[in-house]
N, C-alpha and C positions, 0 to 999 in steps of 0.2 A: 504494500500500500504506500502510495506517495504521501508525503507529509501534508498536513493541513498548513495553510499559510495564514498567518494572523498579521494584519496591518494595524499598527497601533503606536502608542507613545508611552514613555515611562511615567509621565504625569497623569495619565488617564486611569481613573479608578476602575472603570469597566474593563479596560484592557488588562489590568493587573488581576482582576477577579477571573476573567476568562483564561488567562495564562495559568493561574493557580489551579483552576478546575481541570484544565487539560493535563497539567503535570500530575496532579493527584490521581487522575484516572489513567495515567501512563499512556497518554495519547501523544504520539510524536507530532511536533509542529515546528514550522520555521517562522520566526518572528522578523518582521520588517518594520523598521522605525521610520514612521512618516514625518517625525519632527525634524529630522536633519537630512532628509532625502526628498528633494522636490519631485523627482521622477516617481518615486514610490507613492508620495502623497497624491499625485495626479492619477496614478493607476488605481489607488484605493477609491478616490472620488468617482472615477469612471465605473469601477465595479459596483459601486453603491448608487449608480444611476444619478450622479450629481450631488448626492448627499455628502456632507462633510463629517458625518458622525463616525466615530471609531469605538471599538475595533470593527474592522471588516474582516470576516473570517471566510476563507475560501477552502472548500472541501475538494478532495481529489475528483469527485464526480461532477464538479462544476457548480454545486450549490454555493450560494453566497449569502451569508448572514451579516446583518449590520446591527451592532450593539446587542448581540444575543445574550439571553439569560442563560444560566446554567442548564435549565430545562430545555431551552432551544438547542443548545450544544448537544445534550444527551439525545434528543429526538433526531437531530440530523445524523448523528453517528449510528443510530439504531436502524436507519433506512438502508 
């Protein structure tokens, strides 16, 4: 399984929560910092259909979640 990609920033509480949940559930993911990478920020905005909310979480099957709750993450992984 290819890693999940999480676009986020260190200052973002929802990003920290999502990363903690993924780690606690032993789900591999790649973190991309949108705070210091303009290209990554633009990609996250594009993936979120113009929204600037983070985290943007991209699953290997192409599913994109914006500001997901822990329940959203669990449901996406159960599919």
